[in-house]
PDB file of N, CA, C and O in Angstrom:
ATOM      1  N   MET A   1     -75.347-206.471  46.159  1.00  0.00           N
ATOM      2  CA  MET A   1     -75.424-205.290  46.999  1.00  0.00           C
ATOM      3  C   MET A   1     -75.872-205.659  48.450  1.00  0.00           C
ATOM      4  O   MET A   1     -75.285-205.272  49.460  1.00  0.00           O
ATOM      5  N   PHE A   2     -76.986-206.457  48.431  1.00  0.00           N
ATOM      6  CA  PHE A   2     -77.616-206.766  49.802  1.00  0.00           C
ATOM      7  C   PHE A   2     -76.609-207.767  50.540  1.00  0.00           C
ATOM      8  O   PHE A   2     -76.662-207.854  51.767  1.00  0.00           O
ATOM      9  N   GLY A   3     -75.818-208.419  49.903  1.00  0.00           N
ATOM     10  CA  GLY A   3     -74.756-209.354  50.572  1.00  0.00           C
ATOM     11  C   GLY A   3     -73.636-208.553  51.185  1.00  0.00           C
ATOM     12  O   GLY A   3     -72.774-209.149  51.830  1.00  0.00           O
ATOM     13  N   GLN A   4     -73.586-207.238  51.031  1.00  0.00           N
ATOM     14  CA  GLN A   4     -72.481-206.443  51.534  1.00  0.00           C
ATOM     15  C   GLN A   4     -72.821-205.999  53.007  1.00  0.00           C
ATOM     16  O   GLN A   4     -72.090-205.187  53.575  1.00  0.00           O
ATOM     17  N   ARG A   5     -73.859-206.498  53.586  1.00  0.00           N
ATOM     18  CA  ARG A   5     -74.193-206.295  54.926  1.00  0.00           C
ATOM     19  C   ARG A   5     -74.513-204.749  55.115  1.00  0.00           C
ATOM     20  O   ARG A   5     -74.200-204.192  56.168  1.00  0.00           O
ATOM     21  N   LEU A   6     -75.096-204.114  54.157  1.00  0.00           N
ATOM     22  CA  LEU A   6     -75.549-202.765  54.279  1.00  0.00           C
ATOM     23  C   LEU A   6     -76.969-202.806  54.843  1.00  0.00           C
ATOM     24  O   LEU A   6     -77.673-203.806  54.699  1.00  0.00           O
ATOM     25  N   VAL A   7     -77.383-201.711  55.485  1.00  0.00           N
ATOM     26  CA  VAL A   7     -78.752-201.566  55.893  1.00  0.00           C
ATOM     27  C   VAL A   7     -79.556-201.574  54.652  1.00  0.00           C
ATOM     28  O   VAL A   7     -79.104-200.965  53.683  1.00  0.00           O
ATOM     29  N   ARG A   8     -80.691-202.188  54.558  1.00  0.00           N
ATOM     30  CA  ARG A   8     -81.389-202.342  53.336  1.00  0.00           C
ATOM     31  C   ARG A   8     -81.747-200.993  52.689  1.00  0.00           C
ATOM     32  O   ARG A   8     -81.704-200.856  51.466  1.00  0.00           O
ATOM     33  N   SER A   9     -82.081-200.050  53.479  1.00  0.00           N
ATOM     34  CA  SER A   9     -82.465-198.721  52.932  1.00  0.00           C
ATOM     35  C   SER A   9     -81.179-198.095  52.235  1.00  0.00           C
ATOM     36  O   SER A   9     -81.305-197.414  51.218  1.00  0.00           O
ATOM     37  N   GLU A  10     -80.002-198.334  52.782  1.00  0.00           N
ATOM     38  CA  GLU A  10     -78.729-197.821  52.188  1.00  0.00           C
ATOM     39  C   GLU A  10     -78.428-198.572  50.837  1.00  0.00           C
ATOM     40  O   GLU A  10     -78.052-197.996  49.816  1.00  0.00           O
ATOM     41  N   ALA A  11     -78.623-199.824  50.945  1.00  0.00           N
ATOM     42  CA  ALA A  11     -78.483-200.647  49.692  1.00  0.00           C
ATOM     43  C   ALA A  11     -79.403-200.118  48.571  1.00  0.00           C
ATOM     44  O   ALA A  11     -78.972-199.882  47.443  1.00  0.00           O
ATOM     45  N   ARG A  12     -80.616-199.954  48.912  1.00  0.00           N
ATOM     46  CA  ARG A  12     -81.600-199.428  47.902  1.00  0.00           C
ATOM     47  C   ARG A  12     -81.174-198.072  47.388  1.00  0.00           C
ATOM     48  O   ARG A  12     -81.233-197.790  46.191  1.00  0.00           O
ATOM     49  N   ARG A  13     -80.754-197.259  48.295  1.00  0.00           N
ATOM     50  CA  ARG A  13     -80.324-195.874  47.869  1.00  0.00           C
ATOM     51  C   ARG A  13     -79.106-195.960  46.950  1.00  0.00           C
ATOM     52  O   ARG A  13     -79.090-195.260  45.938  1.00  0.00           O
ATOM     53  N   ARG A  14     -78.121-196.745  47.226  1.00  0.00           N
ATOM     54  CA  ARG A  14     -77.025-196.941  46.292  1.00  0.00           C
ATOM     55  C   ARG A  14     -77.387-197.450  44.970  1.00  0.00           C
ATOM     56  O   ARG A  14     -76.909-196.970  43.942  1.00  0.00           O
ATOM     57  N   LEU A  15     -78.286-198.485  44.981  1.00  0.00           N
ATOM     58  CA  LEU A  15     -78.693-199.096  43.745  1.00  0.00           C
ATOM     59  C   LEU A  15     -79.454-198.081  42.875  1.00  0.00           C
ATOM     60  O   LEU A  15     -79.249-197.985  41.665  1.00  0.00           O
ATOM     61  N   LEU A  16     -80.294-197.368  43.513  1.00  0.00           N
ATOM     62  CA  LEU A  16     -81.022-196.262  42.760  1.00  0.00           C
ATOM     63  C   LEU A  16     -80.048-195.199  42.128  1.00  0.00           C
ATOM     64  O   LEU A  16     -80.228-194.757  40.993  1.00  0.00           O
ATOM     65  N   LEU A  17     -79.094-194.853  42.869  1.00  0.00           N
ATOM     66  CA  LEU A  17     -78.041-193.946  42.346  1.00  0.00           C
ATOM     67  C   LEU A  17     -77.401-194.529  41.073  1.00  0.00           C
ATOM     68  O   LEU A  17     -77.222-193.825  40.080  1.00  0.00           O
ATOM     69  N   THR A  18     -77.062-195.823  41.123  1.00  0.00           N
ATOM     70  CA  THR A  18     -76.355-196.529  40.123  1.00  0.00           C
ATOM     71  C   THR A  18     -77.356-196.554  38.857  1.00  0.00           C
ATOM     72  O   THR A  18     -76.940-196.298  37.727  1.00  0.00           O
ATOM     73  N   LEU A  19     -78.610-196.856  39.104  1.00  0.00           N
ATOM     74  CA  LEU A  19     -79.591-196.876  37.947  1.00  0.00           C
ATOM     75  C   LEU A  19     -79.756-195.592  37.262  1.00  0.00           C
ATOM     76  O   LEU A  19     -80.152-195.545  36.098  1.00  0.00           O
ATOM     77  N   GLU A  20     -79.460-194.524  37.961  1.00  0.00           N
ATOM     78  CA  GLU A  20     -79.624-193.135  37.273  1.00  0.00           C
ATOM     79  C   GLU A  20     -78.407-192.755  36.513  1.00  0.00           C
ATOM     80  O   GLU A  20     -78.452-191.778  35.765  1.00  0.00           O
ATOM     81  N   HIS A  21     -77.322-193.455  36.648  1.00  0.00           N
ATOM     82  CA  HIS A  21     -76.046-193.050  35.878  1.00  0.00           C
ATOM     83  C   HIS A  21     -76.301-193.132  34.436  1.00  0.00           C
ATOM     84  O   HIS A  21     -76.944-194.083  33.992  1.00  0.00           O
ATOM     85  N   PRO A  22     -75.835-192.183  33.651  1.00  0.00           N
ATOM     86  CA  PRO A  22     -76.146-192.024  32.232  1.00  0.00           C
ATOM     87  C   PRO A  22     -75.607-193.221  31.425  1.00  0.00           C
ATOM     88  O   PRO A  22     -76.091-193.461  30.319  1.00  0.00           O
ATOM     89  N   HIS A  23     -74.548-194.037  31.981  1.00  0.00           N
ATOM     90  CA  HIS A  23     -73.951-195.151  31.247  1.00  0.00           C
ATOM     91  C   HIS A  23     -74.652-196.434  31.488  1.00  0.00           C
ATOM     92  O   HIS A  23     -74.315-197.436  30.857  1.00  0.00           O
ATOM     93  N   VAL A  24     -75.621-196.465  32.374  1.00  0.00           N
ATOM     94  CA  VAL A  24     -76.309-197.736  32.700  1.00  0.00           C
ATOM     95  C   VAL A  24     -77.401-197.918  31.683  1.00  0.00           C
ATOM     96  O   VAL A  24     -78.251-197.054  31.467  1.00  0.00           O
ATOM     97  N   GLU A  25     -77.340-199.101  31.055  1.00  0.00           N
ATOM     98  CA  GLU A  25     -78.409-199.462  29.993  1.00  0.00           C
ATOM     99  C   GLU A  25     -79.180-200.653  30.465  1.00  0.00           C
ATOM    100  O   GLU A  25     -78.709-201.493  31.233  1.00  0.00           O
ATOM    101  N   PHE A  26     -80.376-200.684  29.973  1.00  0.00           N
ATOM    102  CA  PHE A  26     -81.350-201.911  30.283  1.00  0.00           C
ATOM    103  C   PHE A  26     -81.487-202.527  28.923  1.00  0.00           C
ATOM    104  O   PHE A  26     -81.882-201.911  27.933  1.00  0.00           O
ATOM    105  N   LEU A  27     -81.106-203.879  28.948  1.00  0.00           N
ATOM    106  CA  LEU A  27     -81.156-204.616  27.670  1.00  0.00           C
ATOM    107  C   LEU A  27     -82.211-205.767  27.783  1.00  0.00           C
ATOM    108  O   LEU A  27     -82.360-206.368  28.847  1.00  0.00           O
ATOM    109  N   ASN A  28     -82.869-206.033  26.772  1.00  0.00           N
ATOM    110  CA  ASN A  28     -83.878-207.083  26.701  1.00  0.00           C
ATOM    111  C   ASN A  28     -83.217-208.440  26.670  1.00  0.00           C
ATOM    112  O   ASN A  28     -82.118-208.617  26.145  1.00  0.00           O
ATOM    113  N   GLN A  29     -83.918-209.387  27.247  1.00  0.00           N
ATOM    114  CA  GLN A  29     -83.460-210.817  27.155  1.00  0.00           C
ATOM    115  C   GLN A  29     -84.263-211.389  26.016  1.00  0.00           C
ATOM    116  O   GLN A  29     -85.493-211.423  26.064  1.00  0.00           O
ATOM    117  N   THR A  30     -83.582-211.829  25.010  1.00  0.00           N
ATOM    118  CA  THR A  30     -84.246-212.538  23.791  1.00  0.00           C
ATOM    119  C   THR A  30     -83.808-213.982  23.782  1.00  0.00           C
ATOM    120  O   THR A  30     -82.929-214.418  24.525  1.00  0.00           O
ATOM    121  N   ARG A  31     -84.482-214.705  22.886  1.00  0.00           N
ATOM    122  CA  ARG A  31     -84.232-216.085  22.711  1.00  0.00           C
ATOM    123  C   ARG A  31     -82.823-216.291  22.418  1.00  0.00           C
ATOM    124  O   ARG A  31     -82.170-217.150  23.011  1.00  0.00           O
ATOM    125  N   ARG A  32     -82.278-215.451  21.430  1.00  0.00           N
ATOM    126  CA  ARG A  32     -80.930-215.525  20.972  1.00  0.00           C
ATOM    127  C   ARG A  32     -79.903-215.312  22.183  1.00  0.00           C
ATOM    128  O   ARG A  32     -78.893-216.009  22.283  1.00  0.00           O
ATOM    129  N   VAL A  33     -80.219-214.329  23.071  1.00  0.00           N
ATOM    130  CA  VAL A  33     -79.441-214.080  24.196  1.00  0.00           C
ATOM    131  C   VAL A  33     -79.422-215.236  25.169  1.00  0.00           C
ATOM    132  O   VAL A  33     -78.377-215.576  25.723  1.00  0.00           O
ATOM    133  N   SER A  34     -80.639-215.872  25.387  1.00  0.00           N
ATOM    134  CA  SER A  34     -80.788-217.062  26.219  1.00  0.00           C
ATOM    135  C   SER A  34     -80.011-218.264  25.648  1.00  0.00           C
ATOM    136  O   SER A  34     -79.396-219.007  26.413  1.00  0.00           O
ATOM    137  N   GLU A  35     -80.027-218.450  24.427  1.00  0.00           N
ATOM    138  CA  GLU A  35     -79.276-219.565  23.772  1.00  0.00           C
ATOM    139  C   GLU A  35     -77.756-219.383  23.896  1.00  0.00           C
ATOM    140  O   GLU A  35     -77.004-220.330  24.128  1.00  0.00           O
ATOM    141  N   GLU A  36     -77.337-218.103  23.729  1.00  0.00           N
ATOM    142  CA  GLU A  36     -75.906-217.765  23.911  1.00  0.00           C
ATOM    143  C   GLU A  36     -75.504-217.985  25.422  1.00  0.00           C
ATOM    144  O   GLU A  36     -74.451-218.542  25.732  1.00  0.00           O
ATOM    145  N   ALA A  37     -76.384-217.524  26.305  1.00  0.00           N
ATOM    146  CA  ALA A  37     -76.069-217.730  27.676  1.00  0.00           C
ATOM    147  C   ALA A  37     -75.917-219.232  28.144  1.00  0.00           C
ATOM    148  O   ALA A  37     -75.068-219.589  28.961  1.00  0.00           O
ATOM    149  N   LEU A  38     -76.832-220.074  27.539  1.00  0.00           N
ATOM    150  CA  LEU A  38     -76.659-221.452  27.841  1.00  0.00           C
ATOM    151  C   LEU A  38     -75.371-221.986  27.345  1.00  0.00           C
ATOM    152  O   LEU A  38     -74.788-222.815  28.043  1.00  0.00           O
ATOM    153  N   LYS A  39     -74.854-221.601  26.204  1.00  0.00           N
ATOM    154  CA  LYS A  39     -73.631-222.027  25.586  1.00  0.00           C
ATOM    155  C   LYS A  39     -72.472-221.499  26.551  1.00  0.00           C
ATOM    156  O   LYS A  39     -71.566-222.258  26.897  1.00  0.00           O
ATOM    157  N   ILE A  40     -72.530-220.314  26.926  1.00  0.00           N
ATOM    158  CA  ILE A  40     -71.523-219.714  27.788  1.00  0.00           C
ATOM    159  C   ILE A  40     -71.503-220.391  29.075  1.00  0.00           C
ATOM    160  O   ILE A  40     -70.415-220.632  29.598  1.00  0.00           O
ATOM    161  N   ALA A  41     -72.680-220.750  29.688  1.00  0.00           N
ATOM    162  CA  ALA A  41     -72.674-221.399  30.938  1.00  0.00           C
ATOM    163  C   ALA A  41     -71.971-222.795  30.871  1.00  0.00           C
ATOM    164  O   ALA A  41     -71.179-223.167  31.737  1.00  0.00           O
ATOM    165  N   VAL A  42     -72.303-223.502  29.831  1.00  0.00           N
ATOM    166  CA  VAL A  42     -71.690-224.841  29.576  1.00  0.00           C
ATOM    167  C   VAL A  42     -70.175-224.705  29.290  1.00  0.00           C
ATOM    168  O   VAL A  42     -69.316-225.372  29.867  1.00  0.00           O
ATOM    169  N   ASP A  43     -69.944-223.803  28.370  1.00  0.00           N
ATOM    170  CA  ASP A  43     -68.427-223.693  27.996  1.00  0.00           C
ATOM    171  C   ASP A  43     -67.486-223.248  29.133  1.00  0.00           C
ATOM    172  O   ASP A  43     -66.338-223.680  29.236  1.00  0.00           O
ATOM    173  N   TYR A  44     -68.034-222.364  29.974  1.00  0.00           N
ATOM    174  CA  TYR A  44     -67.161-221.798  30.965  1.00  0.00           C
ATOM    175  C   TYR A  44     -67.527-222.198  32.462  1.00  0.00           C
ATOM    176  O   TYR A  44     -66.889-221.751  33.414  1.00  0.00           O
ATOM    177  N   GLY A  45     -68.578-223.054  32.599  1.00  0.00           N
ATOM    178  CA  GLY A  45     -68.917-223.486  33.930  1.00  0.00           C
ATOM    179  C   GLY A  45     -69.399-222.433  34.922  1.00  0.00           C
ATOM    180  O   GLY A  45     -69.100-222.482  36.115  1.00  0.00           O
ATOM    181  N   ILE A  46     -70.164-221.470  34.376  1.00  0.00           N
ATOM    182  CA  ILE A  46     -70.698-220.461  35.326  1.00  0.00           C
ATOM    183  C   ILE A  46     -72.141-220.526  35.413  1.00  0.00           C
ATOM    184  O   ILE A  46     -72.799-221.164  34.592  1.00  0.00           O
ATOM    185  N   GLY A  47     -72.683-219.861  36.420  1.00  0.00           N
ATOM    186  CA  GLY A  47     -74.084-219.850  36.768  1.00  0.00           C
ATOM    187  C   GLY A  47     -74.917-219.059  35.649  1.00  0.00           C
ATOM    188  O   GLY A  47     -74.448-218.282  34.818  1.00  0.00           O
ATOM    189  N   GLY A  48     -76.217-219.420  35.808  1.00  0.00           N
ATOM    190  CA  GLY A  48     -77.159-218.790  34.768  1.00  0.00           C
ATOM    191  C   GLY A  48     -77.222-217.368  34.717  1.00  0.00           C
ATOM    192  O   GLY A  48     -77.215-216.795  33.627  1.00  0.00           O
ATOM    193  N   ARG A  49     -77.288-216.677  35.912  1.00  0.00           N
ATOM    194  CA  ARG A  49     -77.391-215.300  35.907  1.00  0.00           C
ATOM    195  C   ARG A  49     -76.159-214.651  35.308  1.00  0.00           C
ATOM    196  O   ARG A  49     -76.289-213.740  34.490  1.00  0.00           O
ATOM    197  N   ASP A  50     -74.993-215.079  35.679  1.00  0.00           N
ATOM    198  CA  ASP A  50     -73.760-214.501  35.163  1.00  0.00           C
ATOM    199  C   ASP A  50     -73.694-214.728  33.679  1.00  0.00           C
ATOM    200  O   ASP A  50     -73.260-213.834  32.952  1.00  0.00           O
ATOM    201  N   ALA A  51     -74.108-215.896  33.184  1.00  0.00           N
ATOM    202  CA  ALA A  51     -74.170-216.225  31.765  1.00  0.00           C
ATOM    203  C   ALA A  51     -75.072-215.311  31.054  1.00  0.00           C
ATOM    204  O   ALA A  51     -74.774-214.884  29.938  1.00  0.00           O
ATOM    205  N   LEU A  52     -76.171-214.988  31.654  1.00  0.00           N
ATOM    206  CA  LEU A  52     -77.176-214.043  30.985  1.00  0.00           C
ATOM    207  C   LEU A  52     -76.613-212.661  30.884  1.00  0.00           C
ATOM    208  O   LEU A  52     -76.739-212.003  29.851  1.00  0.00           O
ATOM    209  N   VAL A  53     -76.005-212.224  31.922  1.00  0.00           N
ATOM    210  CA  VAL A  53     -75.350-210.876  31.905  1.00  0.00           C
ATOM    211  C   VAL A  53     -74.317-210.829  30.843  1.00  0.00           C
ATOM    212  O   VAL A  53     -74.272-209.894  30.043  1.00  0.00           O
ATOM    213  N   PHE A  54     -73.470-211.842  30.823  1.00  0.00           N
ATOM    214  CA  PHE A  54     -72.361-211.840  29.877  1.00  0.00           C
ATOM    215  C   PHE A  54     -72.876-211.989  28.428  1.00  0.00           C
ATOM    216  O   PHE A  54     -72.329-211.383  27.506  1.00  0.00           O
ATOM    217  N   ALA A  55     -73.885-212.765  28.249  1.00  0.00           N
ATOM    218  CA  ALA A  55     -74.447-212.918  26.889  1.00  0.00           C
ATOM    219  C   ALA A  55     -75.025-211.602  26.359  1.00  0.00           C
ATOM    220  O   ALA A  55     -74.902-211.273  25.179  1.00  0.00           O
ATOM    221  N   ARG A  56     -75.650-210.873  27.264  1.00  0.00           N
ATOM    222  CA  ARG A  56     -76.229-209.581  26.845  1.00  0.00           C
ATOM    223  C   ARG A  56     -75.109-208.625  26.528  1.00  0.00           C
ATOM    224  O   ARG A  56     -75.193-207.855  25.571  1.00  0.00           O
ATOM    225  N   PHE A  57     -74.137-208.665  27.266  1.00  0.00           N
ATOM    226  CA  PHE A  57     -72.931-207.788  27.053  1.00  0.00           C
ATOM    227  C   PHE A  57     -72.281-208.124  25.648  1.00  0.00           C
ATOM    228  O   PHE A  57     -71.891-207.219  24.911  1.00  0.00           O
ATOM    229  N   LEU A  58     -72.187-209.372  25.332  1.00  0.00           N
ATOM    230  CA  LEU A  58     -71.570-209.724  23.970  1.00  0.00           C
ATOM    231  C   LEU A  58     -72.551-209.435  22.873  1.00  0.00           C
ATOM    232  O   LEU A  58     -72.166-208.815  21.881  1.00  0.00           O
ATOM    233  N   GLN A  59     -73.847-209.858  22.988  1.00  0.00           N
ATOM    234  CA  GLN A  59     -74.783-209.731  22.005  1.00  0.00           C
ATOM    235  C   GLN A  59     -75.027-208.235  21.605  1.00  0.00           C
ATOM    236  O   GLN A  59     -75.242-207.907  20.438  1.00  0.00           O
ATOM    237  N   ASN A  60     -74.983-207.386  22.605  1.00  0.00           N
ATOM    238  CA  ASN A  60     -75.270-206.000  22.275  1.00  0.00           C
ATOM    239  C   ASN A  60     -73.899-205.179  22.061  1.00  0.00           C
ATOM    240  O   ASN A  60     -73.903-203.948  22.020  1.00  0.00           O
ATOM    241  N   LYS A  61     -72.773-205.917  21.934  1.00  0.00           N
ATOM    242  CA  LYS A  61     -71.484-205.347  21.720  1.00  0.00           C
ATOM    243  C   LYS A  61     -71.164-204.152  22.546  1.00  0.00           C
ATOM    244  O   LYS A  61     -70.747-203.101  22.058  1.00  0.00           O
ATOM    245  N   ILE A  62     -71.377-204.352  23.835  1.00  0.00           N
ATOM    246  CA  ILE A  62     -71.140-203.358  24.922  1.00  0.00           C
ATOM    247  C   ILE A  62     -69.638-203.184  25.054  1.00  0.00           C
ATOM    248  O   ILE A  62     -69.028-204.198  25.392  1.00  0.00           O
ATOM    249  N   PRO A  63     -68.945-202.097  24.852  1.00  0.00           N
ATOM    250  CA  PRO A  63     -67.413-201.975  24.856  1.00  0.00           C
ATOM    251  C   PRO A  63     -66.789-202.107  26.230  1.00  0.00           C
ATOM    252  O   PRO A  63     -65.575-202.295  26.318  1.00  0.00           O
ATOM    253  N   ALA A  64     -67.577-202.014  27.338  1.00  0.00           N
ATOM    254  CA  ALA A  64     -66.913-202.118  28.662  1.00  0.00           C
ATOM    255  C   ALA A  64     -67.931-202.683  29.607  1.00  0.00           C
ATOM    256  O   ALA A  64     -69.111-202.339  29.536  1.00  0.00           O
ATOM    257  N   LEU A  65     -67.506-203.514  30.460  1.00  0.00           N
ATOM    258  CA  LEU A  65     -68.299-204.077  31.462  1.00  0.00           C
ATOM    259  C   LEU A  65     -67.837-203.574  32.879  1.00  0.00           C
ATOM    260  O   LEU A  65     -66.797-204.009  33.373  1.00  0.00           O
ATOM    261  N   LEU A  66     -68.601-202.681  33.504  1.00  0.00           N
ATOM    262  CA  LEU A  66     -68.174-202.222  34.753  1.00  0.00           C
ATOM    263  C   LEU A  66     -68.833-202.960  35.913  1.00  0.00           C
ATOM    264  O   LEU A  66     -70.024-202.796  36.178  1.00  0.00           O
ATOM    265  N   THR A  67     -68.065-203.741  36.568  1.00  0.00           N
ATOM    266  CA  THR A  67     -68.580-204.608  37.639  1.00  0.00           C
ATOM    267  C   THR A  67     -67.554-204.917  38.737  1.00  0.00           C
ATOM    268  O   THR A  67     -66.349-204.821  38.508  1.00  0.00           O
ATOM    269  N   ARG A  68     -67.982-205.247  39.791  1.00  0.00           N
ATOM    270  CA  ARG A  68     -67.089-205.766  40.854  1.00  0.00           C
ATOM    271  C   ARG A  68     -67.220-207.235  41.030  1.00  0.00           C
ATOM    272  O   ARG A  68     -66.586-207.821  41.908  1.00  0.00           O
ATOM    273  N   ASP A  69     -68.040-207.851  40.206  1.00  0.00           N
ATOM    274  CA  ASP A  69     -68.375-209.234  40.324  1.00  0.00           C
ATOM    275  C   ASP A  69     -67.031-210.052  39.793  1.00  0.00           C
ATOM    276  O   ASP A  69     -66.645-210.013  38.625  1.00  0.00           O
ATOM    277  N   ARG A  70     -66.476-210.695  40.710  1.00  0.00           N
ATOM    278  CA  ARG A  70     -65.202-211.330  40.256  1.00  0.00           C
ATOM    279  C   ARG A  70     -65.406-212.498  39.263  1.00  0.00           C
ATOM    280  O   ARG A  70     -64.526-212.767  38.444  1.00  0.00           O
ATOM    281  N   ASP A  71     -66.522-213.167  39.330  1.00  0.00           N
ATOM    282  CA  ASP A  71     -66.763-214.250  38.327  1.00  0.00           C
ATOM    283  C   ASP A  71     -66.930-213.660  36.964  1.00  0.00           C
ATOM    284  O   ASP A  71     -66.404-214.234  36.011  1.00  0.00           O
ATOM    285  N   LEU A  72     -67.640-212.527  36.782  1.00  0.00           N
ATOM    286  CA  LEU A  72     -67.795-211.914  35.556  1.00  0.00           C
ATOM    287  C   LEU A  72     -66.456-211.339  35.030  1.00  0.00           C
ATOM    288  O   LEU A  72     -66.170-211.469  33.840  1.00  0.00           O
ATOM    289  N   LEU A  73     -65.683-210.745  35.842  1.00  0.00           N
ATOM    290  CA  LEU A  73     -64.414-210.298  35.559  1.00  0.00           C
ATOM    291  C   LEU A  73     -63.473-211.369  35.058  1.00  0.00           C
ATOM    292  O   LEU A  73     -62.803-211.172  34.044  1.00  0.00           O
ATOM    293  N   SER A  74     -63.408-212.463  35.721  1.00  0.00           N
ATOM    294  CA  SER A  74     -62.588-213.603  35.287  1.00  0.00           C
ATOM    295  C   SER A  74     -63.176-214.143  34.007  1.00  0.00           C
ATOM    296  O   SER A  74     -62.380-214.517  33.145  1.00  0.00           O
ATOM    297  N   LEU A  75     -64.345-214.221  33.800  1.00  0.00           N
ATOM    298  CA  LEU A  75     -64.936-214.694  32.577  1.00  0.00           C
ATOM    299  C   LEU A  75     -64.516-213.819  31.381  1.00  0.00           C
ATOM    300  O   LEU A  75     -64.177-214.299  30.299  1.00  0.00           O
ATOM    301  N   ALA A  76     -64.563-212.472  31.657  1.00  0.00           N
ATOM    302  CA  ALA A  76     -64.238-211.508  30.572  1.00  0.00           C
ATOM    303  C   ALA A  76     -62.753-211.653  30.181  1.00  0.00           C
ATOM    304  O   ALA A  76     -62.366-211.564  29.016  1.00  0.00           O
ATOM    305  N   GLU A  77     -61.958-211.880  31.228  1.00  0.00           N
ATOM    306  CA  GLU A  77     -60.521-212.006  30.957  1.00  0.00           C
ATOM    307  C   GLU A  77     -60.243-213.294  30.191  1.00  0.00           C
ATOM    308  O   GLU A  77     -59.417-213.308  29.278  1.00  0.00           O
ATOM    309  N   GLU A  78     -60.938-214.391  30.563  1.00  0.00           N
ATOM    310  CA  GLU A  78     -60.693-215.622  29.882  1.00  0.00           C
ATOM    311  C   GLU A  78     -61.178-215.639  28.445  1.00  0.00           C
ATOM    312  O   GLU A  78     -60.526-216.226  27.582  1.00  0.00           O
ATOM    313  N   VAL A  79     -62.362-214.976  28.162  1.00  0.00           N
ATOM    314  CA  VAL A  79     -62.865-214.856  26.846  1.00  0.00           C
ATOM    315  C   VAL A  79     -61.851-213.973  25.997  1.00  0.00           C
ATOM    316  O   VAL A  79     -61.545-214.254  24.838  1.00  0.00           O
ATOM    317  N   ALA A  80     -61.404-212.970  26.633  1.00  0.00           N
ATOM    318  CA  ALA A  80     -60.491-212.037  25.845  1.00  0.00           C
ATOM    319  C   ALA A  80     -59.198-212.791  25.491  1.00  0.00           C
ATOM    320  O   ALA A  80     -58.654-212.646  24.396  1.00  0.00           O
ATOM    321  N   ARG A  81     -58.729-213.592  26.442  1.00  0.00           N
ATOM    322  CA  ARG A  81     -57.469-214.370  26.176  1.00  0.00           C
ATOM    323  C   ARG A  81     -57.650-215.479  25.163  1.00  0.00           C
ATOM    324  O   ARG A  81     -56.826-215.668  24.268  1.00  0.00           O
ATOM    325  N   VAL A  82     -58.688-216.172  25.308  1.00  0.00           N
ATOM    326  CA  VAL A  82     -58.913-217.330  24.454  1.00  0.00           C
ATOM    327  C   VAL A  82     -59.470-216.962  23.049  1.00  0.00           C
ATOM    328  O   VAL A  82     -59.277-217.675  22.064  1.00  0.00           O
ATOM    329  N   GLY A  83     -60.192-215.774  23.024  1.00  0.00           N
ATOM    330  CA  GLY A  83     -60.803-215.400  21.795  1.00  0.00           C
ATOM    331  C   GLY A  83     -62.299-215.749  22.066  1.00  0.00           C
ATOM    332  O   GLY A  83     -62.620-216.751  22.705  1.00  0.00           O
ATOM    333  N   ASP A  84     -63.216-214.846  21.533  1.00  0.00           N
ATOM    334  CA  ASP A  84     -64.523-214.883  22.093  1.00  0.00           C
ATOM    335  C   ASP A  84     -65.261-216.163  21.496  1.00  0.00           C
ATOM    336  O   ASP A  84     -65.818-216.929  22.283  1.00  0.00           O
ATOM    337  N   GLY A  85     -65.280-216.389  20.278  1.00  0.00           N
ATOM    338  CA  GLY A  85     -65.975-217.592  19.778  1.00  0.00           C
ATOM    339  C   GLY A  85     -67.446-217.595  20.099  1.00  0.00           C
ATOM    340  O   GLY A  85     -68.150-218.538  19.738  1.00  0.00           O
ATOM    341  N   HIS A  86     -67.932-216.572  20.766  1.00  0.00           N
ATOM    342  CA  HIS A  86     -69.347-216.477  21.044  1.00  0.00           C
ATOM    343  C   HIS A  86     -69.952-215.254  20.307  1.00  0.00           C
ATOM    344  O   HIS A  86     -69.255-214.263  20.093  1.00  0.00           O
ATOM    345  N   CYS A  87     -71.175-215.318  19.942  1.00  0.00           N
ATOM    346  CA  CYS A  87     -71.874-214.281  19.320  1.00  0.00           C
ATOM    347  C   CYS A  87     -71.501-214.157  17.869  1.00  0.00           C
ATOM    348  O   CYS A  87     -72.024-213.292  17.168  1.00  0.00           O
TER     349      CYS A  87
END
């Protein structure tokens, strides 16, 4: 969000609105999620933060991932195409 060249106060306002949305959930990071994220990072060559987000998504069986993050969208498409094999 801050990389979109918004004024910081506007970026904060938009993020706070997003956090108030009823479909936004906060999920804990567990050892199991961390281990799965490491496997995902190695298997798909993605960074640690994206791997953690995706591992939480899989571990918690979240039915939809709403994001504009192209790396996460590409990963979701690849996992769906290849078959998940994770979790």
